[in-house]
Z-matrix of the N, CA and C atoms (Angstrom, degrees):
N
C 1 1.442
C 2 1.518 1 106.77
N 3 1.318 2 114.62 1 133.47
C 4 1.459 3 120.06 2 -174.04
C 5 1.535 4 106.32 3 -103.86
N 6 1.366 5 111.44 4 127.82
C 7 1.461 6 117.85 5 174.48
C 8 1.492 7 115.04 6 -85.93
N 9 1.202 8 113.41 7 136.83
C 10 1.485 9 116.98 8 -177.33
C 11 1.500 10 109.03 9 -114.89
N 12 1.305 11 120.93 10 126.91
C 13 1.425 12 127.96 11 -171.56
C 14 1.535 13 109.55 12 -115.15
N 15 1.268 14 120.65 13 118.66
C 16 1.454 15 119.58 14 -176.05
C 17 1.485 16 105.07 15 -94.60
N 18 1.348 17 115.43 16 120.26
C 19 1.434 18 122.94 17 -179.86
C 20 1.558 19 105.81 18 -103.95
N 21 1.352 20 109.88 19 132.37
C 22 1.500 21 113.75 20 172.80
C 23 1.501 22 112.31 21 -112.25
N 24 1.252 23 112.99 22 138.06
C 25 1.478 24 115.89 23 -178.11
C 26 1.484 25 108.63 24 -86.80
N 27 1.429 26 120.23 25 178.71
C 28 1.424 27 119.78 26 174.55
C 29 1.475 28 112.00 27 -58.38
N 30 1.308 29 118.69 28 -42.09
C 31 1.400 30 122.80 29 -176.35
C 32 1.470 31 111.93 30 -62.54
N 33 1.360 32 117.79 31 -29.31
C 34 1.414 33 121.06 32 177.05
C 35 1.575 34 110.96 33 -70.63
N 36 1.329 35 114.20 34 -43.27
C 37 1.438 36 117.07 35 -179.22
C 38 1.607 37 107.71 36 -64.00
N 39 1.297 38 116.59 37 -37.09
C 40 1.525 39 116.16 38 178.96
C 41 1.442 40 112.23 39 -69.50
N 42 1.304 41 120.30 40 -30.59
C 43 1.505 42 123.75 41 172.89
C 44 1.390 43 109.67 42 -63.74
N 45 1.297 44 120.06 43 -48.33
C 46 1.494 45 127.46 44 -173.40
C 47 1.599 46 104.37 45 -67.63
N 48 1.334 47 121.13 46 -41.96
C 49 1.446 48 121.87 47 172.31
C 50 1.458 49 113.77 48 -59.83
N 51 1.367 50 121.06 49 -45.82
C 52 1.329 51 129.25 50 178.77
C 53 1.467 52 113.47 51 -57.93
N 54 1.301 53 117.94 52 -44.82
C 55 1.552 54 124.95 53 178.93
C 56 1.480 55 109.13 54 -67.11
N 57 1.286 56 118.04 55 -40.94
C 58 1.519 57 116.68 56 175.86
C 59 1.487 58 114.24 57 -63.49
N 60 1.365 59 113.28 58 -44.78
C 61 1.519 60 115.76 59 -179.41
C 62 1.538 61 111.25 60 -67.61
N 63 1.335 62 123.03 61 -35.71
C 64 1.405 63 122.44 62 173.31
C 65 1.555 64 115.42 63 -67.05
N 66 1.307 65 111.94 64 -35.61
C 67 1.461 66 117.01 65 175.66
C 68 1.491 67 115.78 66 -63.95
N 69 1.478 68 112.76 67 -44.53
C 70 1.440 69 119.71 68 173.49
C 71 1.551 70 113.07 69 -59.52
N 72 1.392 71 114.32 70 -43.56
C 73 1.466 72 116.12 71 -178.63
C 74 1.529 73 110.18 72 -66.94
N 75 1.298 74 119.45 73 -36.88
C 76 1.471 75 118.68 74 175.68
C 77 1.350 76 117.09 75 -62.60
N 78 1.365 77 116.37 76 -42.20
C 79 1.502 78 128.22 77 179.47
C 80 1.537 79 105.21 78 -54.22
N 81 1.411 80 114.58 79 -55.35
C 82 1.424 81 118.97 80 -171.31
C 83 1.526 82 111.17 81 -69.96
N 84 1.346 83 120.09 82 -36.59
C 85 1.378 84 125.28 83 173.41
C 86 1.517 85 112.60 84 -56.16
N 87 1.343 86 117.56 85 -55.00
C 88 1.445 87 118.84 86 175.71
C 89 1.511 88 120.86 87 -59.66
N 90 1.471 89 109.49 88 -35.87
C 91 1.440 90 115.21 89 -179.43
C 92 1.613 91 107.48 90 -66.72
N 93 1.312 92 115.79 91 -40.84
C 94 1.475 93 121.49 92 178.48
C 95 1.531 94 110.84 93 -65.06
N 96 1.361 95 117.74 94 -38.33
C 97 1.459 96 119.10 95 178.13
C 98 1.490 97 109.97 96 -63.25
N 99 1.345 98 115.00 97 -43.08
C 100 1.454 99 116.92 98 -178.65
C 101 1.539 100 114.92 99 -68.05
N 102 1.289 101 115.56 100 -36.96
C 103 1.409 102 120.02 101 178.24
C 104 1.474 103 108.52 102 -69.93
N 105 1.320 104 123.07 103 -36.18
C 106 1.427 105 121.03 104 173.37
C 107 1.523 106 119.21 105 -57.70
N 108 1.337 107 112.60 106 -28.94
C 109 1.450 108 114.58 107 -179.32
C 110 1.525 109 112.14 108 -83.11
N 111 1.224 110 120.29 109 -5.61
C 112 1.466 111 127.18 110 -178.10
C 113 1.627 112 109.45 111 -97.78
N 114 1.252 113 118.19 112 -6.26
C 115 1.457 114 120.32 113 -178.12
C 116 1.547 115 110.75 114 -74.56
N 117 1.234 116 119.79 115 158.58
C 118 1.492 117 125.27 116 172.45
C 119 1.441 118 107.42 117 -61.81
N 120 1.427 119 115.40 118 150.17
C 121 1.466 120 119.24 119 174.53
C 122 1.526 121 113.23 120 -67.54
N 123 1.318 122 115.89 121 150.27
C 124 1.493 123 116.32 122 177.32
C 125 1.491 124 107.65 123 -81.01
N 126 1.425 125 112.44 124 -176.55
C 127 1.499 126 121.42 125 -168.36
C 128 1.644 127 105.95 126 -67.10
N 129 1.255 128 118.55 127 -35.29
C 130 1.412 129 119.93 128 -179.25
C 131 1.519 130 110.52 129 -65.35
N 132 1.246 131 113.92 130 -47.38
C 133 1.529 132 120.80 131 -178.61
C 134 1.531 133 108.56 132 -66.11
N 135 1.276 134 119.29 133 -36.76
C 136 1.553 135 119.13 134 179.17
C 137 1.560 136 107.25 135 -65.30
N 138 1.439 137 118.06 136 -44.96
C 139 1.357 138 119.55 137 175.64
C 140 1.573 139 116.32 138 -59.53
N 141 1.415 140 109.69 139 -40.84
C 142 1.491 141 109.24 140 178.31
C 143 1.539 142 113.84 141 -65.02
N 144 1.345 143 115.17 142 -38.06
C 145 1.480 144 119.48 143 179.68
C 146 1.611 145 112.77 144 -63.81
N 147 1.391 146 110.50 145 -36.92
C 148 1.480 147 116.71 146 -179.45
C 149 1.489 148 107.99 147 -70.47
N 150 1.346 149 116.88 148 -40.14
C 151 1.542 150 120.93 149 174.30
C 152 1.606 151 111.72 150 -55.01
N 153 1.302 152 110.13 151 -48.02
C 154 1.538 153 115.01 152 -174.51
C 155 1.531 154 107.17 153 -65.35
N 156 1.343 155 120.28 154 -43.44
C 157 1.385 156 123.19 155 177.50
C 158 1.549 157 111.99 156 -56.42
N 159 1.332 158 115.14 157 -45.89
C 160 1.534 159 119.06 158 178.97
C 161 1.488 160 107.40 159 -62.28
N 162 1.269 161 118.61 160 -47.56
C 163 1.538 162 119.93 161 -174.14
C 164 1.594 163 106.96 162 -61.82
N 165 1.314 164 118.57 163 -40.39
C 166 1.379 165 123.99 164 -171.79
C 167 1.589 166 105.54 165 -69.73
N 168 1.292 167 120.44 166 -36.33
C 169 1.430 168 122.58 167 -179.45
C 170 1.453 169 114.57 168 -87.84
N 171 1.359 170 117.10 169 -1.48
C 172 1.493 171 120.55 170 173.08
C 173 1.613 172 111.05 171 84.82
N 174 1.313 173 115.52 172 12.42
C 175 1.429 174 117.96 173 -176.59
C 176 1.515 175 110.03 174 -73.78
N 177 1.349 176 115.67 175 155.66
C 178 1.450 177 123.18 176 -173.25
C 179 1.599 178 100.96 177 -111.04
N 180 1.450 179 110.30 178 128.63
C 181 1.466 180 119.97 179 177.38
C 182 1.545 181 106.47 180 -144.00
N 183 1.372 182 119.48 181 118.11
C 184 1.496 183 112.13 182 -177.36
C 185 1.512 184 117.34 183 -67.57
N 186 1.319 185 115.42 184 -14.82
C 187 1.517 186 119.35 185 175.96
C 188 1.562 187 113.38 186 -73.90
N 189 1.311 188 114.61 187 -13.27
C 190 1.464 189 113.57 188 -177.53
C 191 1.463 190 109.10 189 -81.91
N 192 1.350 191 117.66 190 142.47
C 193 1.459 192 121.05 191 173.52
C 194 1.484 193 108.95 192 -103.46
N 195 1.276 194 117.08 193 175.39
C 196 1.502 195 126.54 194 -171.81
C 197 1.546 196 108.27 195 -63.60
């Protein structure tokens, strides 16, 4: 039976380390993006949603623009 030994060079270890680092960065990035979408809307977005509801219901408000 022949034993096979896998030898890794320094460049191989650097490549493995880089792949792990990029994978961790991607994981953290996508987790942050997903968490950002779950937050409450800011003041501008609340105003915009209120404006859209008023326009849909036919309400009159002088602060609304066309």
